[in-house]
N, CA, C and O atoms as a Tripos MOL2 file, in Angstrom:
@<TRIPOS>MOLECULE
protein
  292   291    73     0     0
PROTEIN
NO_CHARGES

@<TRIPOS>ATOM
      1 N          54.0300  112.3070  160.1980 N.3       1 MET1
      2 CA         54.3020  110.9170  159.8700 C.3       1 MET1
      3 C          55.8070  110.7600  159.6810 C.2       1 MET1
      4 O          56.4490  111.5820  159.0290 O.2       1 MET1
      5 N          56.3440  109.7310  160.2400 N.am      2 ASP2
      6 CA         57.7830  109.4760  160.1870 C.3       2 ASP2
      7 C          58.1760  108.9420  158.8080 C.2       2 ASP2
      8 O          57.6830  107.9070  158.3610 O.2       2 ASP2
      9 N          59.0790  109.6780  158.1450 N.am      3 ASP3
     10 CA         59.5090  109.2810  156.7980 C.3       3 ASP3
     11 C          60.1790  107.9200  156.7790 C.2       3 ASP3
     12 O          60.0530  107.1920  155.7940 O.2       3 ASP3
     13 N          60.8860  107.5560  157.8360 N.am      4 ASN4
     14 CA         61.5380  106.2420  157.8890 C.3       4 ASN4
     15 C          60.5100  105.1200  157.9180 C.2       4 ASN4
     16 O          60.7030  104.0850  157.2800 O.2       4 ASN4
     17 N          59.4290  105.3140  158.6460 N.am      5 ARG5
     18 CA         58.3750  104.3050  158.7040 C.3       5 ARG5
     19 C          57.7230  104.1390  157.3320 C.2       5 ARG5
     20 O          57.4770  103.0220  156.8760 O.2       5 ARG5
     21 N          57.4510  105.2600  156.6910 N.am      6 VAL6
     22 CA         56.8440  105.2190  155.3590 C.3       6 VAL6
     23 C          57.7810  104.5150  154.3780 C.2       6 VAL6
     24 O          57.3470  103.6540  153.6130 O.2       6 VAL6
     25 N          59.0450  104.8730  154.3990 N.am      7 ALA7
     26 CA         60.0180  104.2660  153.4860 C.3       7 ALA7
     27 C          60.1460  102.7670  153.7410 C.2       7 ALA7
     28 O          60.2060  101.9780  152.7980 O.2       7 ALA7
     29 N          60.1870  102.3760  155.0020 N.am      8 THR8
     30 CA         60.2750  100.9540  155.3380 C.3       8 THR8
     31 C          59.0790  100.1990  154.7890 C.2       8 THR8
     32 O          59.2280   99.1450  154.1720 O.2       8 THR8
     33 N          57.8930  100.7450  155.0160 N.am      9 PHE9
     34 CA         56.6830  100.0840  154.5250 C.3       9 PHE9
     35 C          56.6780  100.0010  153.0050 C.2       9 PHE9
     36 O          56.3470   98.9590  152.4390 O.2       9 PHE9
     37 N          57.0410  101.0900  152.3460 N.am     10 GLU10
     38 CA         57.0430  101.1010  150.8820 C.3      10 GLU10
     39 C          57.9830  100.0580  150.3060 C.2      10 GLU10
     40 O          57.6510   99.3970  149.3220 O.2      10 GLU10
     41 N          59.1500   99.9050  150.9080 N.am     11 VAL11
     42 CA         60.1070   98.9030  150.4350 C.3      11 VAL11
     43 C          59.5470   97.5020  150.6370 C.2      11 VAL11
     44 O          59.5740   96.6810  149.7190 O.2      11 VAL11
     45 N          59.0410   97.2270  151.8320 N.am     12 VAL12
     46 CA         58.5010   95.8940  152.1170 C.3      12 VAL12
     47 C          57.3040   95.6060  151.2190 C.2      12 VAL12
     48 O          57.1890   94.5060  150.6790 O.2      12 VAL12
     49 N          56.4250   96.5650  151.0550 N.am     13 TYR13
     50 CA         55.2630   96.3760  150.1960 C.3      13 TYR13
     51 C          55.6980   96.0780  148.7590 C.2      13 TYR13
     52 O          55.2030   95.1400  148.1350 O.2      13 TYR13
     53 N          56.6170   96.8740  148.2470 N.am     14 GLY14
     54 CA         57.0920   96.6810  146.8790 C.3      14 GLY14
     55 C          57.7560   95.3350  146.6600 C.2      14 GLY14
     56 O          57.6350   94.7420  145.5880 O.2      14 GLY14
     57 N          58.4520   94.8590  147.6660 N.am     15 GLU15
     58 CA         59.1740   93.5890  147.5310 C.3      15 GLU15
     59 C          58.3090   92.3660  147.7940 C.2      15 GLU15
     60 O          58.6740   91.2650  147.3850 O.2      15 GLU15
     61 N          57.1750   92.5270  148.4640 N.am     16 THR16
     62 CA         56.4150   91.3550  148.8900 C.3      16 THR16
     63 C          54.9850   91.2890  148.3770 C.2      16 THR16
     64 O          54.3610   90.2310  148.4590 O.2      16 THR16
     65 N          54.4560   92.3610  147.8620 N.am     17 ARG17
     66 CA         53.0470   92.3990  147.4980 C.3      17 ARG17
     67 C          52.6550   91.2740  146.5510 C.2      17 ARG17
     68 O          51.6420   90.6130  146.7750 O.2      17 ARG17
     69 N          53.4270   91.0420  145.5050 N.am     18 ASP18
     70 CA         53.0730   90.0010  144.5390 C.3      18 ASP18
     71 C          53.0730   88.6120  145.1670 C.2      18 ASP18
     72 O          52.2060   87.7920  144.8670 O.2      18 ASP18
     73 N          54.0270   88.3530  146.0230 N.am     19 ARG19
     74 CA         54.0880   87.0160  146.6560 C.3      19 ARG19
     75 C          52.9540   86.8110  147.6570 C.2      19 ARG19
     76 O          52.3800   85.7250  147.7440 O.2      19 ARG19
     77 N          52.6380   87.8600  148.4080 N.am     20 ILE20
     78 CA         51.5240   87.7450  149.3540 C.3      20 ILE20
     79 C          50.2140   87.5920  148.5930 C.2      20 ILE20
     80 O          49.3490   86.8200  149.0040 O.2      20 ILE20
     81 N          50.0590   88.3140  147.4960 N.am     21 ALA21
     82 CA         48.8540   88.1850  146.6680 C.3      21 ALA21
     83 C          48.7470   86.7800  146.0800 C.2      21 ALA21
     84 O          47.6580   86.2070  146.0470 O.2      21 ALA21
     85 N          49.8510   86.2250  145.6220 N.am     22 ALA22
     86 CA         49.8320   84.8640  145.0740 C.3      22 ALA22
     87 C          49.4940   83.8510  146.1600 C.2      22 ALA22
     88 O          48.7340   82.9110  145.9250 O.2      22 ALA22
     89 N          50.0570   84.0420  147.3420 N.am     23 TYR23
     90 CA         49.7570   83.1690  148.4860 C.3      23 TYR23
     91 C          48.2570   83.1930  148.7740 C.2      23 TYR23
     92 O          47.6280   82.1470  148.9320 O.2      23 TYR23
     93 N          47.6980   84.3940  148.8400 N.am     24 ALA24
     94 CA         46.2700   84.5300  149.1330 C.3      24 ALA24
     95 C          45.4240   83.9400  148.0080 C.2      24 ALA24
     96 O          44.4290   83.2670  148.2750 O.2      24 ALA24
     97 N          45.8030   84.1800  146.7670 N.am     25 ALA25
     98 CA         45.0230   83.6840  145.6280 C.3      25 ALA25
     99 C          44.9440   82.1650  145.6120 C.2      25 ALA25
    100 O          43.9230   81.5940  145.2290 O.2      25 ALA25
    101 N          46.0140   81.5190  146.0250 N.am     26 ARG26
    102 CA         46.0140   80.0490  146.0510 C.3      26 ARG26
    103 C          45.1010   79.5050  147.1410 C.2      26 ARG26
    104 O          44.6900   78.3460  147.0820 O.2      26 ARG26
    105 N          44.7800   80.3270  148.1330 N.am     27 ARG27
    106 CA         44.0350   79.8480  149.2870 C.3      27 ARG27
    107 C          42.6300   80.4240  149.4250 C.2      27 ARG27
    108 O          41.8750   80.0100  150.3050 O.2      27 ARG27
    109 N          42.2830   81.3520  148.5850 N.am     28 CYS28
    110 CA         40.9790   82.0050  148.6880 C.3      28 CYS28
    111 C          40.0610   81.5630  147.5570 C.2      28 CYS28
    112 O          40.5130   81.1740  146.4810 O.2      28 CYS28
    113 N          38.7630   81.6330  147.8270 N.am     29 ASP29
    114 CA         37.7710   81.1750  146.8630 C.3      29 ASP29
    115 C          37.4190   82.1910  145.7940 C.2      29 ASP29
    116 O          36.8580   81.8300  144.7600 O.2      29 ASP29
    117 N          37.7400   83.4550  146.0260 N.am     30 SER30
    118 CA         37.3480   84.4720  145.0490 C.3      30 SER30
    119 C          38.3980   85.5720  144.9780 C.2      30 SER30
    120 O          39.1590   85.7780  145.9230 O.2      30 SER30
    121 N          38.4320   86.2740  143.8560 N.am     31 PRO31
    122 CA         39.3560   87.4090  143.7450 C.3      31 PRO31
    123 C          39.0550   88.5020  144.7760 C.2      31 PRO31
    124 O          39.9690   89.1760  145.2500 O.2      31 PRO31
    125 N          37.7710   88.6770  145.1220 N.am     32 GLN32
    126 CA         37.4150   89.6840  146.1100 C.3      32 GLN32
    127 C          37.9730   89.3310  147.4800 C.2      32 GLN32
    128 O          38.4830   90.1980  148.1900 O.2      32 GLN32
    129 N          37.8760   88.0620  147.8530 N.am     33 TYR33
    130 CA         38.4060   87.6630  149.1560 C.3      33 TYR33
    131 C          39.9350   87.7150  149.1430 C.2      33 TYR33
    132 O          40.5510   88.0540  150.1530 O.2      33 TYR33
    133 N          40.5410   87.3850  148.0230 N.am     34 THR34
    134 CA         41.9940   87.5110  147.8890 C.3      34 THR34
    135 C          42.4060   88.9610  148.1260 C.2      34 THR34
    136 O          43.3470   89.2290  148.8740 O.2      34 THR34
    137 N          41.7050   89.8880  147.4930 N.am     35 ALA35
    138 CA         42.0180   91.3120  147.6700 C.3      35 ALA35
    139 C          41.8440   91.7340  149.1230 C.2      35 ALA35
    140 O          42.6340   92.5210  149.6430 O.2      35 ALA35
    141 N          40.8250   91.2190  149.7690 N.am     36 HIS36
    142 CA         40.6020   91.5300  151.1810 C.3      36 HIS36
    143 C          41.7670   91.0450  152.0400 C.2      36 HIS36
    144 O          42.2650   91.7800  152.8930 O.2      36 HIS36
    145 N          42.1960   89.8160  151.8120 N.am     37 VAL37
    146 CA         43.2980   89.2530  152.5960 C.3      37 VAL37
    147 C          44.5750   90.0660  152.3920 C.2      37 VAL37
    148 O          45.2860   90.3600  153.3540 O.2      37 VAL37
    149 N          44.8620   90.4230  151.1610 N.am     38 VAL38
    150 CA         46.0600   91.2210  150.8780 C.3      38 VAL38
    151 C          45.9600   92.5820  151.5570 C.2      38 VAL38
    152 O          46.9100   93.0330  152.1970 O.2      38 VAL38
    153 N          44.8110   93.2330  151.4180 N.am     39 ALA39
    154 CA         44.6340   94.5590  152.0210 C.3      39 ALA39
    155 C          44.7560   94.4940  153.5430 C.2      39 ALA39
    156 O          45.4260   95.3300  154.1490 O.2      39 ALA39
    157 N          44.1240   93.5250  154.1470 N.am     40 GLU40
    158 CA         44.1790   93.4070  155.6080 C.3      40 GLU40
    159 C          45.5890   93.0640  156.0820 C.2      40 GLU40
    160 O          46.0430   93.5780  157.1040 O.2      40 GLU40
    161 N          46.2730   92.2060  155.3510 N.am     41 THR41
    162 CA         47.6480   91.8510  155.7080 C.3      41 THR41
    163 C          48.5430   93.0800  155.7170 C.2      41 THR41
    164 O          49.3200   93.2760  156.6510 O.2      41 THR41
    165 N          48.4390   93.9010  154.6920 N.am     42 PHE42
    166 CA         49.2910   95.0830  154.6350 C.3      42 PHE42
    167 C          48.8080   96.2040  155.5500 C.2      42 PHE42
    168 O          49.5990   97.0640  155.9380 O.2      42 PHE42
    169 N          47.5420   96.2080  155.8960 N.am     43 THR43
    170 CA         47.0670   97.1540  156.9210 C.3      43 THR43
    171 C          47.7020   96.8180  158.2590 C.2      43 THR43
    172 O          48.1560   97.7050  158.9810 O.2      43 THR43
    173 N          47.7300   95.5500  158.5800 N.am     44 ILE44
    174 CA         48.3810   95.1090  159.8180 C.3      44 ILE44
    175 C          49.8680   95.4250  159.7670 C.2      44 ILE44
    176 O          50.4460   95.8780  160.7550 O.2      44 ILE44
    177 N          50.4850   95.1860  158.6200 N.am     45 ALA45
    178 CA         51.9160   95.4950  158.4820 C.3      45 ALA45
    179 C          52.1730   96.9830  158.7070 C.2      45 ALA45
    180 O          53.1590   97.3500  159.3470 O.2      45 ALA45
    181 N          51.3030   97.8330  158.1930 N.am     46 TRP46
    182 CA         51.4800   99.2780  158.3860 C.3      46 TRP46
    183 C          51.3580   99.6350  159.8680 C.2      46 TRP46
    184 O          52.1590  100.4040  160.4000 O.2      46 TRP46
    185 N          50.3510   99.0690  160.5230 N.am     47 ARG47
    186 CA         50.1590   99.3590  161.9470 C.3      47 ARG47
    187 C          51.3500   98.8880  162.7860 C.2      47 ARG47
    188 O          51.6720   99.4780  163.8170 O.2      47 ARG47
    189 N          51.9870   97.8260  162.3280 N.am     48 ARG48
    190 CA         53.0930   97.2340  163.0900 C.3      48 ARG48
    191 C          54.4330   97.4090  162.3820 C.2      48 ARG48
    192 O          55.3410   96.5980  162.5640 O.2      48 ARG48
    193 N          54.5590   98.4520  161.5850 N.am     49 VAL49
    194 CA         55.7520   98.6570  160.7590 C.3      49 VAL49
    195 C          57.0350   98.6530  161.5950 C.2      49 VAL49
    196 O          58.0860   98.2370  161.1070 O.2      49 VAL49
    197 N          56.9610   99.1020  162.8220 N.am     50 ASP50
    198 CA         58.1560   99.1080  163.6760 C.3      50 ASP50
    199 C          58.5880   97.6940  164.0730 C.2      50 ASP50
    200 O          59.7170   97.4910  164.5200 O.2      50 ASP50
    201 N          57.7020   96.7300  163.9110 N.am     51 GLU51
    202 CA         58.0090   95.3420  164.2520 C.3      51 GLU51
    203 C          58.4590   94.5200  163.0470 C.2      51 GLU51
    204 O          58.8720   93.3710  163.2030 O.2      51 GLU51
    205 N          58.3820   95.0970  161.8470 N.am     52 LEU52
    206 CA         58.7600   94.3410  160.6510 C.3      52 LEU52
    207 C          60.2150   93.9060  160.7240 C.2      52 LEU52
    208 O          61.0980   94.7220  160.9880 O.2      52 LEU52
    209 N          60.4650   92.6330  160.4930 N.am     53 PRO53
    210 CA         61.8530   92.1730  160.4700 C.3      53 PRO53
    211 C          62.5640   92.6600  159.2030 C.2      53 PRO53
    212 O          61.9180   93.1080  158.2560 O.2      53 PRO53
    213 N          63.8580   92.5730  159.1940 N.am     54 PRO54
    214 CA         64.6190   93.0640  158.0400 C.3      54 PRO54
    215 C          64.5080   92.1420  156.8200 C.2      54 PRO54
    216 O          64.3790   90.9230  156.9390 O.2      54 PRO54
    217 N          64.5630   92.7570  155.6750 N.am     55 GLU55
    218 CA         64.7310   92.1180  154.3710 C.3      55 GLU55
    219 C          63.8620   90.8880  154.1600 C.2      55 GLU55
    220 O          62.6420   90.9700  154.3030 O.2      55 GLU55
    221 N          64.4600   89.7490  153.8240 N.am     56 GLN56
    222 CA         63.7030   88.5480  153.4670 C.3      56 GLN56
    223 C          62.8330   88.0300  154.6030 C.2      56 GLN56
    224 O          61.8160   87.3840  154.3530 O.2      56 GLN56
    225 N          63.2100   88.2980  155.8290 N.am     57 GLU57
    226 CA         62.4030   87.8430  156.9570 C.3      57 GLU57
    227 C          61.0390   88.5250  156.9770 C.2      57 GLU57
    228 O          60.0790   87.9790  157.5200 O.2      57 GLU57
    229 N          60.9510   89.7050  156.3930 N.am     58 ALA58
    230 CA         59.6730   90.4230  156.3500 C.3      58 ALA58
    231 C          58.6400   89.6270  155.5680 C.2      58 ALA58
    232 O          57.4710   89.5900  155.9500 O.2      58 ALA58
    233 N          59.0520   88.9960  154.4860 N.am     59 ARG59
    234 CA         58.1190   88.1920  153.6910 C.3      59 ARG59
    235 C          57.5550   87.0460  154.5300 C.2      59 ARG59
    236 O          56.3520   86.7880  154.5010 O.2      59 ARG59
    237 N          58.4050   86.3710  155.2620 N.am     60 LEU60
    238 CA         57.9390   85.2800  156.1140 C.3      60 LEU60
    239 C          56.9980   85.7970  157.2010 C.2      60 LEU60
    240 O          56.0000   85.1540  157.5280 O.2      60 LEU60
    241 N          57.3200   86.9420  157.7470 N.am     61 TRP61
    242 CA         56.4770   87.5720  158.7650 C.3      61 TRP61
    243 C          55.0970   87.8560  158.1840 C.2      61 TRP61
    244 O          54.0810   87.6210  158.8380 O.2      61 TRP61
    245 N          55.0670   88.3610  156.9550 N.am     62 LEU62
    246 CA         53.7960   88.6770  156.3080 C.3      62 LEU62
    247 C          52.9760   87.4230  156.0070 C.2      62 LEU62
    248 O          51.7500   87.4510  156.1130 O.2      62 LEU62
    249 N          53.6290   86.3360  155.6380 N.am     63 TYR63
    250 CA         52.8880   85.0760  155.4830 C.3      63 TYR63
    251 C          52.2340   84.7030  156.8090 C.2      63 TYR63
    252 O          51.0930   84.2420  156.8430 O.2      63 TYR63
    253 N          52.9590   84.9030  157.8790 N.am     64 GLY64
    254 CA         52.4110   84.6210  159.2100 C.3      64 GLY64
    255 C          51.2310   85.5020  159.5560 C.2      64 GLY64
    256 O          50.3440   85.0860  160.3020 O.2      64 GLY64
    257 N          51.2050   86.7010  159.0320 N.am     65 VAL65
    258 CA         50.0590   87.5950  159.2300 C.3      65 VAL65
    259 C          48.9070   87.1700  158.3190 C.2      65 VAL65
    260 O          47.7570   87.1280  158.7560 O.2      65 VAL65
    261 N          49.2000   86.8630  157.0830 N.am     66 ALA66
    262 CA         48.1590   86.5290  156.1020 C.3      66 ALA66
    263 C          47.4210   85.2410  156.4540 C.2      66 ALA66
    264 O          46.2280   85.1150  156.1780 O.2      66 ALA66
    265 N          48.1030   84.3110  157.0450 N.am     67 ARG67
    266 CA         47.4790   83.0160  157.3230 C.3      67 ARG67
    267 C          46.2400   83.1460  158.2060 C.2      67 ARG67
    268 O          45.1810   82.6600  157.8090 O.2      67 ARG67
    269 N          46.3110   83.7670  159.3660 N.am     68 PRO68
    270 CA         45.0840   83.8970  160.1600 C.3      68 PRO68
    271 C          44.0790   84.8850  159.5630 C.2      68 PRO68
    272 O          42.8780   84.7510  159.7930 O.2      68 PRO68
    273 N          44.5450   85.8600  158.8110 N.am     69 VAL69
    274 CA         43.6240   86.8070  158.1690 C.3      69 VAL69
    275 C          42.7000   86.0590  157.2260 C.2      69 VAL69
    276 O          41.4990   86.3300  157.2030 O.2      69 VAL69
    277 N          43.2180   85.1470  156.4650 N.am     70 ARG70
    278 CA         42.3720   84.4420  155.4860 C.3      70 ARG70
    279 C          41.3990   83.4870  156.1500 C.2      70 ARG70
    280 O          40.4410   83.0500  155.5130 O.2      70 ARG70
    281 N          41.6160   83.1560  157.3980 N.am     71 ARG71
    282 CA         40.7100   82.2340  158.0930 C.3      71 ARG71
    283 C          39.5840   82.9470  158.8230 C.2      71 ARG71
    284 O          38.6640   82.3020  159.3240 O.2      71 ARG71
    285 N          39.6490   84.2630  158.8870 N.am     72 ARG72
    286 CA         38.5840   85.0070  159.5590 C.3      72 ARG72
    287 C          37.3140   84.9440  158.7260 C.2      72 ARG72
    288 O          37.3630   84.9380  157.4960 O.2      72 ARG72
    289 N          36.1820   84.8960  159.4070 N.am     73 PRO73
    290 CA         34.9050   84.8770  158.6660 C.3      73 PRO73
    291 C          34.6150   86.1810  157.9810 C.2      73 PRO73
    292 O          33.5840   86.3170  157.3230 O.2      73 PRO73
@<TRIPOS>BOND
     1     1     2 1
     2     2     3 1
     3     3     4 2
     4     3     5 am
     5     5     6 1
     6     6     7 1
     7     7     8 2
     8     7     9 am
     9     9    10 1
    10    10    11 1
    11    11    12 2
    12    11    13 am
    13    13    14 1
    14    14    15 1
    15    15    16 2
    16    15    17 am
    17    17    18 1
    18    18    19 1
    19    19    20 2
    20    19    21 am
    21    21    22 1
    22    22    23 1
    23    23    24 2
    24    23    25 am
    25    25    26 1
    26    26    27 1
    27    27    28 2
    28    27    29 am
    29    29    30 1
    30    30    31 1
    31    31    32 2
    32    31    33 am
    33    33    34 1
    34    34    35 1
    35    35    36 2
    36    35    37 am
    37    37    38 1
    38    38    39 1
    39    39    40 2
    40    39    41 am
    41    41    42 1
    42    42    43 1
    43    43    44 2
    44    43    45 am
    45    45    46 1
    46    46    47 1
    47    47    48 2
    48    47    49 am
    49    49    50 1
    50    50    51 1
    51    51    52 2
    52    51    53 am
    53    53    54 1
    54    54    55 1
    55    55    56 2
    56    55    57 am
    57    57    58 1
    58    58    59 1
    59    59    60 2
    60    59    61 am
    61    61    62 1
    62    62    63 1
    63    63    64 2
    64    63    65 am
    65    65    66 1
    66    66    67 1
    67    67    68 2
    68    67    69 am
    69    69    70 1
    70    70    71 1
    71    71    72 2
    72    71    73 am
    73    73    74 1
    74    74    75 1
    75    75    76 2
    76    75    77 am
    77    77    78 1
    78    78    79 1
    79    79    80 2
    80    79    81 am
    81    81    82 1
    82    82    83 1
    83    83    84 2
    84    83    85 am
    85    85    86 1
    86    86    87 1
    87    87    88 2
    88    87    89 am
    89    89    90 1
    90    90    91 1
    91    91    92 2
    92    91    93 am
    93    93    94 1
    94    94    95 1
    95    95    96 2
    96    95    97 am
    97    97    98 1
    98    98    99 1
    99    99   100 2
   100    99   101 am
   101   101   102 1
   102   102   103 1
   103   103   104 2
   104   103   105 am
   105   105   106 1
   106   106   107 1
   107   107   108 2
   108   107   109 am
   109   109   110 1
   110   110   111 1
   111   111   112 2
   112   111   113 am
   113   113   114 1
   114   114   115 1
   115   115   116 2
   116   115   117 am
   117   117   118 1
   118   118   119 1
   119   119   120 2
   120   119   121 am
   121   121   122 1
   122   122   123 1
   123   123   124 2
   124   123   125 am
   125   125   126 1
   126   126   127 1
   127   127   128 2
   128   127   129 am
   129   129   130 1
   130   130   131 1
   131   131   132 2
   132   131   133 am
   133   133   134 1
   134   134   135 1
   135   135   136 2
   136   135   137 am
   137   137   138 1
   138   138   139 1
   139   139   140 2
   140   139   141 am
   141   141   142 1
   142   142   143 1
   143   143   144 2
   144   143   145 am
   145   145   146 1
   146   146   147 1
   147   147   148 2
   148   147   149 am
   149   149   150 1
   150   150   151 1
   151   151   152 2
   152   151   153 am
   153   153   154 1
   154   154   155 1
   155   155   156 2
   156   155   157 am
   157   157   158 1
   158   158   159 1
   159   159   160 2
   160   159   161 am
   161   161   162 1
   162   162   163 1
   163   163   164 2
   164   163   165 am
   165   165   166 1
   166   166   167 1
   167   167   168 2
   168   167   169 am
   169   169   170 1
   170   170   171 1
   171   171   172 2
   172   171   173 am
   173   173   174 1
   174   174   175 1
   175   175   176 2
   176   175   177 am
   177   177   178 1
   178   178   179 1
   179   179   180 2
   180   179   181 am
   181   181   182 1
   182   182   183 1
   183   183   184 2
   184   183   185 am
   185   185   186 1
   186   186   187 1
   187   187   188 2
   188   187   189 am
   189   189   190 1
   190   190   191 1
   191   191   192 2
   192   191   193 am
   193   193   194 1
   194   194   195 1
   195   195   196 2
   196   195   197 am
   197   197   198 1
   198   198   199 1
   199   199   200 2
   200   199   201 am
   201   201   202 1
   202   202   203 1
   203   203   204 2
   204   203   205 am
   205   205   206 1
   206   206   207 1
   207   207   208 2
   208   207   209 am
   209   209   210 1
   210   210   211 1
   211   211   212 2
   212   211   213 am
   213   213   214 1
   214   214   215 1
   215   215   216 2
   216   215   217 am
   217   217   218 1
   218   218   219 1
   219   219   220 2
   220   219   221 am
   221   221   222 1
   222   222   223 1
   223   223   224 2
   224   223   225 am
   225   225   226 1
   226   226   227 1
   227   227   228 2
   228   227   229 am
   229   229   230 1
   230   230   231 1
   231   231   232 2
   232   231   233 am
   233   233   234 1
   234   234   235 1
   235   235   236 2
   236   235   237 am
   237   237   238 1
   238   238   239 1
   239   239   240 2
   240   239   241 am
   241   241   242 1
   242   242   243 1
   243   243   244 2
   244   243   245 am
   245   245   246 1
   246   246   247 1
   247   247   248 2
   248   247   249 am
   249   249   250 1
   250   250   251 1
   251   251   252 2
   252   251   253 am
   253   253   254 1
   254   254   255 1
   255   255   256 2
   256   255   257 am
   257   257   258 1
   258   258   259 1
   259   259   260 2
   260   259   261 am
   261   261   262 1
   262   262   263 1
   263   263   264 2
   264   263   265 am
   265   265   266 1
   266   266   267 1
   267   267   268 2
   268   267   269 am
   269   269   270 1
   270   270   271 1
   271   271   272 2
   272   271   273 am
   273   273   274 1
   274   274   275 1
   275   275   276 2
   276   275   277 am
   277   277   278 1
   278   278   279 1
   279   279   280 2
   280   279   281 am
   281   281   282 1
   282   282   283 1
   283   283   284 2
   284   283   285 am
   285   285   286 1
   286   286   287 1
   287   287   288 2
   288   287   289 am
   289   289   290 1
   290   290   291 1
   291   291   292 2
@<TRIPOS>SUBSTRUCTURE
     1 MET1         2 RESIDUE 1 A MET
     2 ASP2         6 RESIDUE 1 A ASP
     3 ASP3        10 RESIDUE 1 A ASP
     4 ASN4        14 RESIDUE 1 A ASN
     5 ARG5        18 RESIDUE 1 A ARG
     6 VAL6        22 RESIDUE 1 A VAL
     7 ALA7        26 RESIDUE 1 A ALA
     8 THR8        30 RESIDUE 1 A THR
     9 PHE9        34 RESIDUE 1 A PHE
    10 GLU10       38 RESIDUE 1 A GLU
    11 VAL11       42 RESIDUE 1 A VAL
    12 VAL12       46 RESIDUE 1 A VAL
    13 TYR13       50 RESIDUE 1 A TYR
    14 GLY14       54 RESIDUE 1 A GLY
    15 GLU15       58 RESIDUE 1 A GLU
    16 THR16       62 RESIDUE 1 A THR
    17 ARG17       66 RESIDUE 1 A ARG
    18 ASP18       70 RESIDUE 1 A ASP
    19 ARG19       74 RESIDUE 1 A ARG
    20 ILE20       78 RESIDUE 1 A ILE
    21 ALA21       82 RESIDUE 1 A ALA
    22 ALA22       86 RESIDUE 1 A ALA
    23 TYR23       90 RESIDUE 1 A TYR
    24 ALA24       94 RESIDUE 1 A ALA
    25 ALA25       98 RESIDUE 1 A ALA
    26 ARG26      102 RESIDUE 1 A ARG
    27 ARG27      106 RESIDUE 1 A ARG
    28 CYS28      110 RESIDUE 1 A CYS
    29 ASP29      114 RESIDUE 1 A ASP
    30 SER30      118 RESIDUE 1 A SER
    31 PRO31      122 RESIDUE 1 A PRO
    32 GLN32      126 RESIDUE 1 A GLN
    33 TYR33      130 RESIDUE 1 A TYR
    34 THR34      134 RESIDUE 1 A THR
    35 ALA35      138 RESIDUE 1 A ALA
    36 HIS36      142 RESIDUE 1 A HIS
    37 VAL37      146 RESIDUE 1 A VAL
    38 VAL38      150 RESIDUE 1 A VAL
    39 ALA39      154 RESIDUE 1 A ALA
    40 GLU40      158 RESIDUE 1 A GLU
    41 THR41      162 RESIDUE 1 A THR
    42 PHE42      166 RESIDUE 1 A PHE
    43 THR43      170 RESIDUE 1 A THR
    44 ILE44      174 RESIDUE 1 A ILE
    45 ALA45      178 RESIDUE 1 A ALA
    46 TRP46      182 RESIDUE 1 A TRP
    47 ARG47      186 RESIDUE 1 A ARG
    48 ARG48      190 RESIDUE 1 A ARG
    49 VAL49      194 RESIDUE 1 A VAL
    50 ASP50      198 RESIDUE 1 A ASP
    51 GLU51      202 RESIDUE 1 A GLU
    52 LEU52      206 RESIDUE 1 A LEU
    53 PRO53      210 RESIDUE 1 A PRO
    54 PRO54      214 RESIDUE 1 A PRO
    55 GLU55      218 RESIDUE 1 A GLU
    56 GLN56      222 RESIDUE 1 A GLN
    57 GLU57      226 RESIDUE 1 A GLU
    58 ALA58      230 RESIDUE 1 A ALA
    59 ARG59      234 RESIDUE 1 A ARG
    60 LEU60      238 RESIDUE 1 A LEU
    61 TRP61      242 RESIDUE 1 A TRP
    62 LEU62      246 RESIDUE 1 A LEU
    63 TYR63      250 RESIDUE 1 A TYR
    64 GLY64      254 RESIDUE 1 A GLY
    65 VAL65      258 RESIDUE 1 A VAL
    66 ALA66      262 RESIDUE 1 A ALA
    67 ARG67      266 RESIDUE 1 A ARG
    68 PRO68      270 RESIDUE 1 A PRO
    69 VAL69      274 RESIDUE 1 A VAL
    70 ARG70      278 RESIDUE 1 A ARG
    71 ARG71      282 RESIDUE 1 A ARG
    72 ARG72      286 RESIDUE 1 A ARG
    73 PRO73      290 RESIDUE 1 A PRO
């Protein structure tokens, strides 16, 4: 596993997790579905870690990922 990829993900996760969770909580009907949306959003982020934009843009990118995730059945 590439240490740079892990470090990049850890930084983005640490800086954005609370905001993505708050975004999901405002839009989901239950804490369980909120947790699902957050987990799926960051799973996608991990799979696409090489595509993550730098710094603050990463948060916006993650909102863009979370939005369709929360609409899935």
